[in-house]
Backbone atoms as SQL, in Angstrom:
CREATE TABLE atoms (id INTEGER PRIMARY KEY, chain TEXT, resi INTEGER, resn TEXT, atom TEXT, x REAL, y REAL, z REAL);
INSERT INTO atoms VALUES
  (1, 'A', 1, 'UNK', 'N', 0.469, 6.046, 3.355),
  (2, 'A', 1, 'UNK', 'CA', 1.049, 4.852, 2.874),
  (3, 'A', 1, 'UNK', 'C', 0.992, 3.804, 3.981),
  (4, 'A', 2, 'UNK', 'N', 1.242, 4.160, 5.279),
  (5, 'A', 2, 'UNK', 'CA', 1.218, 3.161, 6.303),
  (6, 'A', 2, 'UNK', 'C', 0.076, 3.376, 7.247),
  (7, 'A', 3, 'UNK', 'N', -0.807, 4.306, 6.908),
  (8, 'A', 3, 'UNK', 'CA', -1.976, 4.593, 7.755),
  (9, 'A', 3, 'UNK', 'C', -1.588, 4.958, 9.206),
  (10, 'A', 4, 'UNK', 'N', -0.456, 5.685, 9.399),
  (11, 'A', 4, 'UNK', 'CA', -0.042, 6.109, 10.688),
  (12, 'A', 4, 'UNK', 'C', 0.633, 4.988, 11.480),
  (13, 'A', 5, 'UNK', 'N', 0.932, 3.868, 10.891),
  (14, 'A', 5, 'UNK', 'CA', 1.583, 2.750, 11.597),
  (15, 'A', 5, 'UNK', 'C', 3.061, 2.986, 11.663),
  (16, 'A', 6, 'UNK', 'N', 3.658, 2.746, 12.764),
  (17, 'A', 6, 'UNK', 'CA', 5.135, 2.999, 12.959),
  (18, 'A', 6, 'UNK', 'C', 5.874, 1.788, 13.555),
  (19, 'A', 7, 'UNK', 'N', 5.192, 0.671, 13.635),
  (20, 'A', 7, 'UNK', 'CA', 5.770, -0.505, 14.220),
  (21, 'A', 7, 'UNK', 'C', 7.019, -0.995, 13.546),
  (22, 'A', 8, 'UNK', 'N', 7.062, -0.864, 12.250),
  (23, 'A', 8, 'UNK', 'CA', 8.266, -1.246, 11.527),
  (24, 'A', 8, 'UNK', 'C', 9.468, -0.381, 11.923),
  (25, 'A', 9, 'UNK', 'N', 9.189, 0.877, 12.167),
  (26, 'A', 9, 'UNK', 'CA', 10.255, 1.849, 12.498),
  (27, 'A', 9, 'UNK', 'C', 10.702, 1.572, 13.972),
  (28, 'A', 10, 'UNK', 'N', 9.786, 1.327, 14.811),
  (29, 'A', 10, 'UNK', 'CA', 10.108, 1.027, 16.233),
  (30, 'A', 10, 'UNK', 'C', 10.925, -0.290, 16.310),
  (31, 'A', 11, 'UNK', 'N', 10.582, -1.301, 15.580),
  (32, 'A', 11, 'UNK', 'CA', 11.350, -2.555, 15.543),
  (33, 'A', 11, 'UNK', 'C', 12.718, -2.358, 14.986),
  (34, 'A', 12, 'UNK', 'N', 12.885, -1.579, 13.936),
  (35, 'A', 12, 'UNK', 'CA', 14.174, -1.296, 13.362),
  (36, 'A', 12, 'UNK', 'C', 15.063, -0.581, 14.405),
  (37, 'A', 13, 'UNK', 'N', 14.483, 0.325, 15.083),
  (38, 'A', 13, 'UNK', 'CA', 15.282, 1.104, 16.089),
  (39, 'A', 13, 'UNK', 'C', 15.672, 0.165, 17.232),
  (40, 'A', 14, 'UNK', 'N', 14.766, -0.661, 17.732),
  (41, 'A', 14, 'UNK', 'CA', 15.073, -1.573, 18.804),
  (42, 'A', 14, 'UNK', 'C', 16.104, -2.620, 18.443),
  (43, 'A', 15, 'UNK', 'N', 16.032, -3.165, 17.174),
  (44, 'A', 15, 'UNK', 'CA', 16.943, -4.130, 16.776),
  (45, 'A', 15, 'UNK', 'C', 18.231, -3.620, 16.182),
  (46, 'A', 16, 'UNK', 'N', 18.259, -2.259, 15.907),
  (47, 'A', 16, 'UNK', 'CA', 19.504, -1.719, 15.360),
  (48, 'A', 16, 'UNK', 'C', 19.698, -2.180, 13.904),
  (49, 'A', 17, 'UNK', 'N', 18.654, -2.364, 13.174),
  (50, 'A', 17, 'UNK', 'CA', 18.757, -2.837, 11.781),
  (51, 'A', 17, 'UNK', 'C', 18.088, -1.839, 10.832),
  (52, 'A', 18, 'UNK', 'N', 18.536, -1.874, 9.564),
  (53, 'A', 18, 'UNK', 'CA', 17.970, -0.928, 8.595),
  (54, 'A', 18, 'UNK', 'C', 16.621, -1.432, 8.124),
  (55, 'A', 19, 'UNK', 'N', 15.872, -0.527, 7.462),
  (56, 'A', 19, 'UNK', 'CA', 14.646, -0.881, 6.747),
  (57, 'A', 19, 'UNK', 'C', 15.014, -0.802, 5.267),
  (58, 'A', 20, 'UNK', 'N', 14.588, -1.800, 4.488),
  (59, 'A', 20, 'UNK', 'CA', 14.844, -1.771, 3.072),
  (60, 'A', 20, 'UNK', 'C', 13.472, -1.574, 2.380),
  (61, 'A', 21, 'UNK', 'N', 13.208, -0.365, 1.968),
  (62, 'A', 21, 'UNK', 'CA', 11.875, -0.057, 1.368),
  (63, 'A', 21, 'UNK', 'C', 11.818, -0.604, -0.089),
  (64, 'A', 22, 'UNK', 'N', 10.641, -1.215, -0.359),
  (65, 'A', 22, 'UNK', 'CA', 10.343, -1.703, -1.713),
  (66, 'A', 22, 'UNK', 'C', 9.106, -1.037, -2.162),
  (67, 'A', 23, 'UNK', 'N', 9.170, -0.454, -3.416),
  (68, 'A', 23, 'UNK', 'CA', 8.020, 0.315, -3.886),
  (69, 'A', 23, 'UNK', 'C', 7.620, -0.354, -5.237),
  (70, 'A', 24, 'UNK', 'N', 6.261, -0.608, -5.360),
  (71, 'A', 24, 'UNK', 'CA', 5.785, -1.167, -6.651),
  (72, 'A', 24, 'UNK', 'C', 4.638, -0.280, -7.127),
  (73, 'A', 25, 'UNK', 'N', 4.638, 0.023, -8.422),
  (74, 'A', 25, 'UNK', 'CA', 3.540, 0.734, -9.073),
  (75, 'A', 25, 'UNK', 'C', 2.886, -0.131, -10.068),
  (76, 'A', 26, 'UNK', 'N', 1.566, -0.021, -10.131),
  (77, 'A', 26, 'UNK', 'CA', 0.808, -0.733, -11.233),
  (78, 'A', 26, 'UNK', 'C', -0.094, -1.829, -10.768),
  (79, 'A', 27, 'UNK', 'N', 0.089, -2.330, -9.617),
  (80, 'A', 27, 'UNK', 'CA', -0.733, -3.458, -9.152),
  (81, 'A', 27, 'UNK', 'C', -2.267, -3.080, -9.026),
  (82, 'A', 28, 'UNK', 'N', -2.511, -1.859, -8.725),
  (83, 'A', 28, 'UNK', 'CA', -3.858, -1.382, -8.654),
  (84, 'A', 28, 'UNK', 'C', -4.622, -1.400, -9.952),
  (85, 'A', 29, 'UNK', 'N', -3.895, -1.486, -11.058),
  (86, 'A', 29, 'UNK', 'CA', -4.531, -1.515, -12.334),
  (87, 'A', 29, 'UNK', 'C', -4.893, -2.969, -12.781),
  (88, 'A', 30, 'UNK', 'N', -4.671, -3.928, -11.963),
  (89, 'A', 30, 'UNK', 'CA', -4.934, -5.317, -12.342),
  (90, 'A', 30, 'UNK', 'C', -6.433, -5.715, -12.081),
  (91, 'A', 31, 'UNK', 'N', -7.212, -4.847, -11.476),
  (92, 'A', 31, 'UNK', 'CA', -8.643, -5.062, -11.344),
  (93, 'A', 31, 'UNK', 'C', -9.401, -3.763, -11.366),
  (94, 'A', 32, 'UNK', 'N', -10.652, -3.809, -11.596),
  (95, 'A', 32, 'UNK', 'CA', -11.487, -2.612, -11.704),
  (96, 'A', 32, 'UNK', 'C', -12.127, -2.343, -10.330),
  (97, 'A', 33, 'UNK', 'N', -11.830, -1.263, -9.689),
  (98, 'A', 33, 'UNK', 'CA', -12.411, -0.918, -8.418),
  (99, 'A', 33, 'UNK', 'C', -13.534, 0.078, -8.702),
  (100, 'A', 34, 'UNK', 'N', -14.752, -0.298, -8.281),
  (101, 'A', 34, 'UNK', 'CA', -15.908, 0.571, -8.454),
  (102, 'A', 34, 'UNK', 'C', -16.047, 1.613, -7.351),
  (103, 'A', 35, 'UNK', 'N', -15.631, 1.256, -6.123),
  (104, 'A', 35, 'UNK', 'CA', -15.708, 2.153, -5.018),
  (105, 'A', 35, 'UNK', 'C', -14.686, 1.675, -3.941),
  (106, 'A', 36, 'UNK', 'N', -14.098, 2.681, -3.300),
  (107, 'A', 36, 'UNK', 'CA', -13.186, 2.341, -2.243),
  (108, 'A', 36, 'UNK', 'C', -13.825, 1.700, -1.002),
  (109, 'A', 37, 'UNK', 'N', -15.041, 2.045, -0.778),
  (110, 'A', 37, 'UNK', 'CA', -15.821, 1.473, 0.318),
  (111, 'A', 37, 'UNK', 'C', -15.433, 2.113, 1.628),
  (112, 'A', 38, 'UNK', 'N', -14.870, 3.337, 1.684),
  (113, 'A', 38, 'UNK', 'CA', -14.511, 4.027, 2.900),
  (114, 'A', 38, 'UNK', 'C', -15.687, 4.244, 3.828),
  (115, 'A', 39, 'UNK', 'N', -16.826, 4.658, 3.305),
  (116, 'A', 39, 'UNK', 'CA', -17.999, 4.912, 4.180),
  (117, 'A', 39, 'UNK', 'C', -18.509, 3.591, 4.746),
  (118, 'A', 40, 'UNK', 'N', -18.518, 2.568, 3.933),
  (119, 'A', 40, 'UNK', 'CA', -19.006, 1.276, 4.401),
  (120, 'A', 40, 'UNK', 'C', -18.065, 0.671, 5.511),
  (121, 'A', 41, 'UNK', 'N', -16.798, 0.813, 5.305),
  (122, 'A', 41, 'UNK', 'CA', -15.854, 0.348, 6.306),
  (123, 'A', 41, 'UNK', 'C', -16.062, 1.033, 7.630),
  (124, 'A', 42, 'UNK', 'N', -16.300, 2.382, 7.561),
  (125, 'A', 42, 'UNK', 'CA', -16.537, 3.197, 8.739),
  (126, 'A', 42, 'UNK', 'C', -17.833, 2.807, 9.352),
  (127, 'A', 43, 'UNK', 'N', -18.926, 2.595, 8.557),
  (128, 'A', 43, 'UNK', 'CA', -20.207, 2.233, 9.070),
  (129, 'A', 43, 'UNK', 'C', -20.133, 0.910, 9.790),
  (130, 'A', 44, 'UNK', 'N', -19.335, -0.070, 9.315),
  (131, 'A', 44, 'UNK', 'CA', -19.232, -1.323, 9.932),
  (132, 'A', 44, 'UNK', 'C', -18.223, -1.392, 11.056),
  (133, 'A', 45, 'UNK', 'N', -17.585, -0.240, 11.265),
  (134, 'A', 45, 'UNK', 'CA', -16.628, -0.060, 12.341),
  (135, 'A', 45, 'UNK', 'C', -15.305, -0.898, 12.102),
  (136, 'A', 46, 'UNK', 'N', -15.068, -1.195, 10.843),
  (137, 'A', 46, 'UNK', 'CA', -13.933, -1.997, 10.492),
  (138, 'A', 46, 'UNK', 'C', -12.651, -1.212, 10.755),
  (139, 'A', 47, 'UNK', 'N', -12.739, 0.135, 10.697),
  (140, 'A', 47, 'UNK', 'CA', -11.613, 1.020, 10.976),
  (141, 'A', 47, 'UNK', 'C', -11.199, 0.832, 12.433),
  (142, 'A', 48, 'UNK', 'N', -12.195, 0.638, 13.353),
  (143, 'A', 48, 'UNK', 'CA', -11.855, 0.488, 14.751),
  (144, 'A', 48, 'UNK', 'C', -11.474, -0.957, 15.124),
  (145, 'A', 49, 'UNK', 'N', -12.211, -1.899, 14.565),
  (146, 'A', 49, 'UNK', 'CA', -12.003, -3.330, 14.964),
  (147, 'A', 49, 'UNK', 'C', -10.866, -3.980, 14.263),
  (148, 'A', 50, 'UNK', 'N', -10.671, -3.738, 12.963),
  (149, 'A', 50, 'UNK', 'CA', -9.632, -4.397, 12.152),
  (150, 'A', 50, 'UNK', 'C', -8.575, -3.440, 11.538),
  (151, 'A', 51, 'UNK', 'N', -8.760, -2.176, 11.924),
  (152, 'A', 51, 'UNK', 'CA', -7.863, -1.101, 11.295),
  (153, 'A', 51, 'UNK', 'C', -7.951, -1.059, 9.771),
  (154, 'A', 52, 'UNK', 'N', -9.151, -1.441, 9.216),
  (155, 'A', 52, 'UNK', 'CA', -9.350, -1.374, 7.819),
  (156, 'A', 52, 'UNK', 'C', -10.085, -0.048, 7.460),
  (157, 'A', 53, 'UNK', 'N', -9.498, 0.713, 6.674),
  (158, 'A', 53, 'UNK', 'CA', -10.068, 2.053, 6.288),
  (159, 'A', 53, 'UNK', 'C', -10.917, 1.958, 5.043),
  (160, 'A', 54, 'UNK', 'N', -10.790, 0.848, 4.325),
  (161, 'A', 54, 'UNK', 'CA', -11.615, 0.685, 3.083),
  (162, 'A', 54, 'UNK', 'C', -12.100, -0.765, 3.017),
  (163, 'A', 55, 'UNK', 'N', -13.142, -0.922, 2.242),
  (164, 'A', 55, 'UNK', 'CA', -13.732, -2.190, 1.921),
  (165, 'A', 55, 'UNK', 'C', -14.101, -2.133, 0.425),
  (166, 'A', 56, 'UNK', 'N', -13.150, -2.322, -0.475),
  (167, 'A', 56, 'UNK', 'CA', -13.394, -2.015, -1.929),
  (168, 'A', 56, 'UNK', 'C', -14.454, -2.871, -2.563),
  (169, 'A', 57, 'UNK', 'N', -15.245, -2.203, -3.402),
  (170, 'A', 57, 'UNK', 'CA', -16.127, -2.930, -4.257),
  (171, 'A', 57, 'UNK', 'C', -15.520, -3.019, -5.611),
  (172, 'A', 58, 'UNK', 'N', -15.280, -4.228, -6.109),
  (173, 'A', 58, 'UNK', 'CA', -14.522, -4.365, -7.354),
  (174, 'A', 58, 'UNK', 'C', -15.151, -5.412, -8.269),
  (175, 'A', 59, 'UNK', 'N', -14.677, -5.451, -9.505),
  (176, 'A', 59, 'UNK', 'CA', -15.132, -6.395, -10.484),
  (177, 'A', 59, 'UNK', 'C', -13.897, -7.227, -10.868),
  (178, 'A', 60, 'UNK', 'N', -14.039, -8.569, -10.856),
  (179, 'A', 60, 'UNK', 'CA', -12.916, -9.394, -11.266),
  (180, 'A', 60, 'UNK', 'C', -13.445, -10.737, -11.850),
  (181, 'A', 61, 'UNK', 'N', -12.606, -11.379, -12.613),
  (182, 'A', 61, 'UNK', 'CA', -12.946, -12.654, -13.226),
  (183, 'A', 61, 'UNK', 'C', -12.284, -13.718, -12.317),
  (184, 'A', 62, 'UNK', 'N', -12.999, -14.756, -11.948),
  (185, 'A', 62, 'UNK', 'CA', -14.317, -15.196, -12.290),
  (186, 'A', 62, 'UNK', 'C', -15.389, -14.811, -11.312),
  (187, 'A', 63, 'UNK', 'N', -15.113, -14.006, -10.342),
  (188, 'A', 63, 'UNK', 'CA', -16.019, -13.689, -9.258),
  (189, 'A', 63, 'UNK', 'C', -17.107, -12.656, -9.552),
  (190, 'A', 64, 'UNK', 'N', -16.862, -11.798, -10.601),
  (191, 'A', 64, 'UNK', 'CA', -17.809, -10.753, -10.840),
  (192, 'A', 64, 'UNK', 'C', -17.637, -9.652, -9.831),
  (193, 'A', 65, 'UNK', 'N', -18.689, -9.053, -9.401),
  (194, 'A', 65, 'UNK', 'CA', -18.651, -7.990, -8.392),
  (195, 'A', 65, 'UNK', 'C', -18.392, -8.615, -7.007),
  (196, 'A', 66, 'UNK', 'N', -17.433, -8.069, -6.336),
  (197, 'A', 66, 'UNK', 'CA', -17.194, -8.571, -4.975),
  (198, 'A', 66, 'UNK', 'C', -16.807, -7.421, -4.073),
  (199, 'A', 67, 'UNK', 'N', -16.980, -7.686, -2.791),
  (200, 'A', 67, 'UNK', 'CA', -16.834, -6.648, -1.824),
  (201, 'A', 67, 'UNK', 'C', -15.684, -6.992, -0.899),
  (202, 'A', 68, 'UNK', 'N', -14.560, -6.401, -1.030),
  (203, 'A', 68, 'UNK', 'CA', -13.412, -6.567, -0.184),
  (204, 'A', 68, 'UNK', 'C', -12.702, -7.894, -0.153),
  (205, 'A', 69, 'UNK', 'N', -13.093, -8.849, -1.028),
  (206, 'A', 69, 'UNK', 'CA', -12.616, -10.203, -0.954),
  (207, 'A', 69, 'UNK', 'C', -11.471, -10.494, -2.012),
  (208, 'A', 70, 'UNK', 'N', -11.182, -9.518, -2.810),
  (209, 'A', 70, 'UNK', 'CA', -10.188, -9.752, -3.905),
  (210, 'A', 70, 'UNK', 'C', -8.865, -10.250, -3.382),
  (211, 'A', 71, 'UNK', 'N', -8.423, -9.736, -2.221),
  (212, 'A', 71, 'UNK', 'CA', -7.144, -10.154, -1.626),
  (213, 'A', 71, 'UNK', 'C', -7.210, -11.556, -1.104),
  (214, 'A', 72, 'UNK', 'N', -8.398, -12.035, -0.842),
  (215, 'A', 72, 'UNK', 'CA', -8.536, -13.358, -0.271),
  (216, 'A', 72, 'UNK', 'C', -8.846, -14.415, -1.274),
  (217, 'A', 73, 'UNK', 'N', -9.419, -14.031, -2.416),
  (218, 'A', 73, 'UNK', 'CA', -9.747, -14.975, -3.454),
  (219, 'A', 73, 'UNK', 'C', -8.887, -14.876, -4.691),
  (220, 'A', 74, 'UNK', 'N', -8.534, -15.992, -5.301),
  (221, 'A', 74, 'UNK', 'CA', -7.714, -15.846, -6.534),
  (222, 'A', 74, 'UNK', 'C', -8.579, -15.308, -7.662),
  (223, 'A', 75, 'UNK', 'N', -8.041, -14.463, -8.493),
  (224, 'A', 75, 'UNK', 'CA', -8.777, -13.934, -9.567),
  (225, 'A', 75, 'UNK', 'C', -7.822, -13.733, -10.758),
  (226, 'A', 76, 'UNK', 'N', -8.395, -13.559, -11.963),
  (227, 'A', 76, 'UNK', 'CA', -7.641, -13.380, -13.155),
  (228, 'A', 76, 'UNK', 'C', -7.352, -11.904, -13.350),
  (229, 'A', 77, 'UNK', 'N', -6.156, -11.372, -13.140),
  (230, 'A', 77, 'UNK', 'CA', -5.864, -9.948, -13.244),
  (231, 'A', 77, 'UNK', 'C', -5.936, -9.454, -14.679),
  (232, 'A', 78, 'UNK', 'N', -6.305, -8.164, -14.759),
  (233, 'A', 78, 'UNK', 'CA', -6.213, -7.468, -16.045),
  (234, 'A', 78, 'UNK', 'C', -4.729, -7.327, -16.383),
  (235, 'A', 79, 'UNK', 'N', -4.433, -7.216, -17.663),
  (236, 'A', 79, 'UNK', 'CA', -2.992, -7.032, -18.043),
  (237, 'A', 79, 'UNK', 'C', -2.477, -5.655, -17.569),
  (238, 'A', 80, 'UNK', 'N', -1.372, -5.659, -16.946),
  (239, 'A', 80, 'UNK', 'CA', -0.801, -4.443, -16.481),
  (240, 'A', 80, 'UNK', 'C', 0.728, -4.578, -16.401),
  (241, 'A', 81, 'UNK', 'N', 1.396, -3.450, -16.425),
  (242, 'A', 81, 'UNK', 'CA', 2.877, -3.494, -16.340),
  (243, 'A', 81, 'UNK', 'C', 3.171, -3.018, -14.893),
  (244, 'A', 82, 'UNK', 'N', 4.003, -3.806, -14.201),
  (245, 'A', 82, 'UNK', 'CA', 4.405, -3.484, -12.839),
  (246, 'A', 82, 'UNK', 'C', 5.780, -2.904, -12.872),
  (247, 'A', 83, 'UNK', 'N', 6.024, -1.889, -12.112),
  (248, 'A', 83, 'UNK', 'CA', 7.401, -1.336, -11.879),
  (249, 'A', 83, 'UNK', 'C', 7.685, -1.441, -10.395),
  (250, 'A', 84, 'UNK', 'N', 8.894, -2.007, -10.114),
  (251, 'A', 84, 'UNK', 'CA', 9.304, -2.236, -8.736),
  (252, 'A', 84, 'UNK', 'C', 10.685, -1.684, -8.499),
  (253, 'A', 85, 'UNK', 'N', 10.916, -1.013, -7.418),
  (254, 'A', 85, 'UNK', 'CA', 12.249, -0.471, -7.094),
  (255, 'A', 85, 'UNK', 'C', 12.557, -0.820, -5.659),
  (256, 'A', 86, 'UNK', 'N', 13.755, -1.401, -5.450),
  (257, 'A', 86, 'UNK', 'CA', 14.234, -1.645, -4.080),
  (258, 'A', 86, 'UNK', 'C', 15.144, -0.467, -3.750),
  (259, 'A', 87, 'UNK', 'N', 14.758, 0.286, -2.743),
  (260, 'A', 87, 'UNK', 'CA', 15.516, 1.445, -2.394),
  (261, 'A', 87, 'UNK', 'C', 16.717, 1.065, -1.461),
  (262, 'A', 88, 'UNK', 'N', 17.597, 1.930, -1.306),
  (263, 'A', 88, 'UNK', 'CA', 18.796, 1.752, -0.516),
  (264, 'A', 88, 'UNK', 'C', 18.328, 1.493, 0.997),
  (265, 'A', 89, 'UNK', 'N', 19.014, 0.671, 1.755),
  (266, 'A', 89, 'UNK', 'CA', 18.645, 0.483, 3.177),
  (267, 'A', 89, 'UNK', 'C', 18.700, 1.826, 3.916),
  (268, 'A', 90, 'UNK', 'N', 17.716, 2.025, 4.755),
  (269, 'A', 90, 'UNK', 'CA', 17.591, 3.227, 5.524),
  (270, 'A', 90, 'UNK', 'C', 17.744, 2.873, 7.030),
  (271, 'A', 91, 'UNK', 'N', 18.672, 3.513, 7.649),
  (272, 'A', 91, 'UNK', 'CA', 18.899, 3.324, 9.086),
  (273, 'A', 91, 'UNK', 'C', 18.370, 4.455, 9.929),
  (274, 'A', 92, 'UNK', 'N', 17.796, 4.192, 11.079),
  (275, 'A', 92, 'UNK', 'CA', 17.344, 5.206, 11.967),
  (276, 'A', 92, 'UNK', 'C', 18.548, 6.028, 12.437),
  (277, 'A', 93, 'UNK', 'N', 18.360, 7.340, 12.579),
  (278, 'A', 93, 'UNK', 'CA', 19.430, 8.159, 13.099),
  (279, 'A', 93, 'UNK', 'C', 19.422, 8.044, 14.610),
  (280, 'A', 94, 'UNK', 'N', 20.467, 8.385, 15.262),
  (281, 'A', 94, 'UNK', 'CA', 20.696, 8.186, 16.665),
  (282, 'A', 94, 'UNK', 'C', 19.561, 8.778, 17.600),
  (283, 'A', 95, 'UNK', 'N', 19.153, 9.990, 17.257),
  (284, 'A', 95, 'UNK', 'CA', 18.105, 10.679, 18.128),
  (285, 'A', 95, 'UNK', 'C', 16.750, 10.599, 17.505),
  (286, 'A', 96, 'UNK', 'N', 16.541, 9.878, 16.476),
  (287, 'A', 96, 'UNK', 'CA', 15.271, 9.831, 15.726),
  (288, 'A', 96, 'UNK', 'C', 14.215, 8.948, 16.426),
  (289, 'A', 97, 'UNK', 'N', 13.017, 9.452, 16.582),
  (290, 'A', 97, 'UNK', 'CA', 11.916, 8.618, 17.102),
  (291, 'A', 97, 'UNK', 'C', 11.371, 7.724, 16.049),
  (292, 'A', 98, 'UNK', 'N', 10.592, 6.749, 16.505),
  (293, 'A', 98, 'UNK', 'CA', 10.001, 5.833, 15.506),
  (294, 'A', 98, 'UNK', 'C', 9.054, 6.622, 14.530),
  (295, 'A', 99, 'UNK', 'N', 8.374, 7.607, 15.083),
  (296, 'A', 99, 'UNK', 'CA', 7.442, 8.404, 14.219),
  (297, 'A', 99, 'UNK', 'C', 8.260, 9.171, 13.215),
  (298, 'A', 100, 'UNK', 'N', 9.372, 9.749, 13.595),
  (299, 'A', 100, 'UNK', 'CA', 10.174, 10.536, 12.642),
  (300, 'A', 100, 'UNK', 'C', 10.839, 9.627, 11.626),
  (301, 'A', 101, 'UNK', 'N', 11.287, 8.453, 12.046),
  (302, 'A', 101, 'UNK', 'CA', 11.878, 7.548, 11.077),
  (303, 'A', 101, 'UNK', 'C', 10.858, 7.067, 10.127),
  (304, 'A', 102, 'UNK', 'N', 9.661, 6.746, 10.631),
  (305, 'A', 102, 'UNK', 'CA', 8.545, 6.239, 9.729),
  (306, 'A', 102, 'UNK', 'C', 8.269, 7.351, 8.652),
  (307, 'A', 103, 'UNK', 'N', 8.189, 8.558, 9.100),
  (308, 'A', 103, 'UNK', 'CA', 7.948, 9.639, 8.156),
  (309, 'A', 103, 'UNK', 'C', 9.023, 9.781, 7.095),
  (310, 'A', 104, 'UNK', 'N', 10.277, 9.580, 7.520),
  (311, 'A', 104, 'UNK', 'CA', 11.411, 9.679, 6.556),
  (312, 'A', 104, 'UNK', 'C', 11.327, 8.489, 5.572),
  (313, 'A', 105, 'UNK', 'N', 11.023, 7.324, 6.021),
  (314, 'A', 105, 'UNK', 'CA', 10.866, 6.170, 5.124),
  (315, 'A', 105, 'UNK', 'C', 9.738, 6.403, 4.207),
  (316, 'A', 106, 'UNK', 'N', 8.626, 6.818, 4.761),
  (317, 'A', 106, 'UNK', 'CA', 7.408, 7.067, 3.922),
  (318, 'A', 106, 'UNK', 'C', 7.720, 8.126, 2.859),
  (319, 'A', 107, 'UNK', 'N', 8.409, 9.181, 3.177),
  (320, 'A', 107, 'UNK', 'CA', 8.716, 10.238, 2.232),
  (321, 'A', 107, 'UNK', 'C', 9.598, 9.732, 1.126),
  (322, 'A', 108, 'UNK', 'N', 10.537, 8.844, 1.456),
  (323, 'A', 108, 'UNK', 'CA', 11.446, 8.288, 0.389),
  (324, 'A', 108, 'UNK', 'C', 10.648, 7.347, -0.493),
  (325, 'A', 109, 'UNK', 'N', 9.752, 6.586, 0.060),
  (326, 'A', 109, 'UNK', 'CA', 8.893, 5.688, -0.733),
  (327, 'A', 109, 'UNK', 'C', 7.961, 6.458, -1.610),
  (328, 'A', 110, 'UNK', 'N', 7.353, 7.494, -1.076),
  (329, 'A', 110, 'UNK', 'CA', 6.437, 8.297, -1.873),
  (330, 'A', 110, 'UNK', 'C', 7.127, 8.975, -3.059),
  (331, 'A', 111, 'UNK', 'N', 8.307, 9.536, -2.796),
  (332, 'A', 111, 'UNK', 'CA', 9.140, 10.136, -3.876),
  (333, 'A', 111, 'UNK', 'C', 9.374, 9.077, -4.979),
  (334, 'A', 112, 'UNK', 'N', 9.729, 7.901, -4.599),
  (335, 'A', 112, 'UNK', 'CA', 10.023, 6.894, -5.638),
  (336, 'A', 112, 'UNK', 'C', 8.708, 6.460, -6.370),
  (337, 'A', 113, 'UNK', 'N', 7.623, 6.351, -5.626),
  (338, 'A', 113, 'UNK', 'CA', 6.361, 6.009, -6.274),
  (339, 'A', 113, 'UNK', 'C', 5.945, 7.098, -7.218),
  (340, 'A', 114, 'UNK', 'N', 6.191, 8.381, -6.865),
  (341, 'A', 114, 'UNK', 'CA', 5.867, 9.477, -7.825),
  (342, 'A', 114, 'UNK', 'C', 6.758, 9.351, -9.047),
  (343, 'A', 115, 'UNK', 'N', 7.998, 8.951, -8.912),
  (344, 'A', 115, 'UNK', 'CA', 8.868, 8.820, -10.008),
  (345, 'A', 115, 'UNK', 'C', 8.404, 7.654, -10.965),
  (346, 'A', 116, 'UNK', 'N', 8.030, 6.540, -10.279),
  (347, 'A', 116, 'UNK', 'CA', 7.521, 5.366, -11.060),
  (348, 'A', 116, 'UNK', 'C', 6.288, 5.632, -11.858),
  (349, 'A', 117, 'UNK', 'N', 5.483, 6.530, -11.390),
  (350, 'A', 117, 'UNK', 'CA', 4.150, 6.765, -11.993),
  (351, 'A', 117, 'UNK', 'C', 4.045, 8.043, -12.764),
  (352, 'A', 118, 'UNK', 'N', 5.125, 8.830, -12.865),
  (353, 'A', 118, 'UNK', 'CA', 4.998, 10.132, -13.504),
  (354, 'A', 118, 'UNK', 'C', 4.618, 10.126, -14.996),
  (355, 'A', 119, 'UNK', 'N', 5.162, 9.077, -15.710),
  (356, 'A', 119, 'UNK', 'CA', 4.839, 8.924, -17.136),
  (357, 'A', 119, 'UNK', 'C', 3.948, 7.753, -17.454),
  (358, 'A', 120, 'UNK', 'N', 3.403, 7.213, -16.425),
  (359, 'A', 120, 'UNK', 'CA', 2.633, 5.938, -16.528),
  (360, 'A', 120, 'UNK', 'C', 1.316, 6.155, -17.215),
  (361, 'A', 121, 'UNK', 'N', 0.958, 5.264, -18.138),
  (362, 'A', 121, 'UNK', 'CA', -0.355, 5.219, -18.742),
  (363, 'A', 121, 'UNK', 'C', -0.932, 3.866, -18.510),
  (364, 'A', 122, 'UNK', 'N', -2.105, 3.753, -17.870),
  (365, 'A', 122, 'UNK', 'CA', -2.699, 2.470, -17.615),
  (366, 'A', 122, 'UNK', 'C', -3.046, 1.731, -18.990),
  (367, 'A', 123, 'UNK', 'N', -3.005, 0.422, -18.932),
  (368, 'A', 123, 'UNK', 'CA', -3.325, -0.397, -20.080),
  (369, 'A', 123, 'UNK', 'C', -4.886, -0.240, -20.349),
  (370, 'A', 124, 'UNK', 'N', -5.675, -0.324, -19.308),
  (371, 'A', 124, 'UNK', 'CA', -7.082, -0.134, -19.440),
  (372, 'A', 124, 'UNK', 'C', -7.497, 0.988, -18.479),
  (373, 'A', 125, 'UNK', 'N', -8.247, 1.951, -19.006),
  (374, 'A', 125, 'UNK', 'CA', -8.699, 3.040, -18.124),
  (375, 'A', 125, 'UNK', 'C', -7.984, 4.261, -18.305);
């Protein structure tokens, strides 16, 4: 979920503040992804240079087929139903490392995502 990133957990520990996880399901159904582009991202070394693990190949209106630019260009999304949950604030425990706290937050978010998607049927596909 966070690709091994723990900066949010480290900052929460340093500042003594909670993390408020927000989980949304369904956004990925708003466009057609033909390929995740993992091999291409690796071949272009985007994983090393920009920490990008994927470079998706997708189809969207009005751009047609595009490579990794959907997040940068406005497009007309397919109809989809989004479900969002704001979880209870999570505070780091006294002896918890940033890595441990990040895992705990990730686990809570994954459990909620599983719950949001368990009976989900995509509109298209």
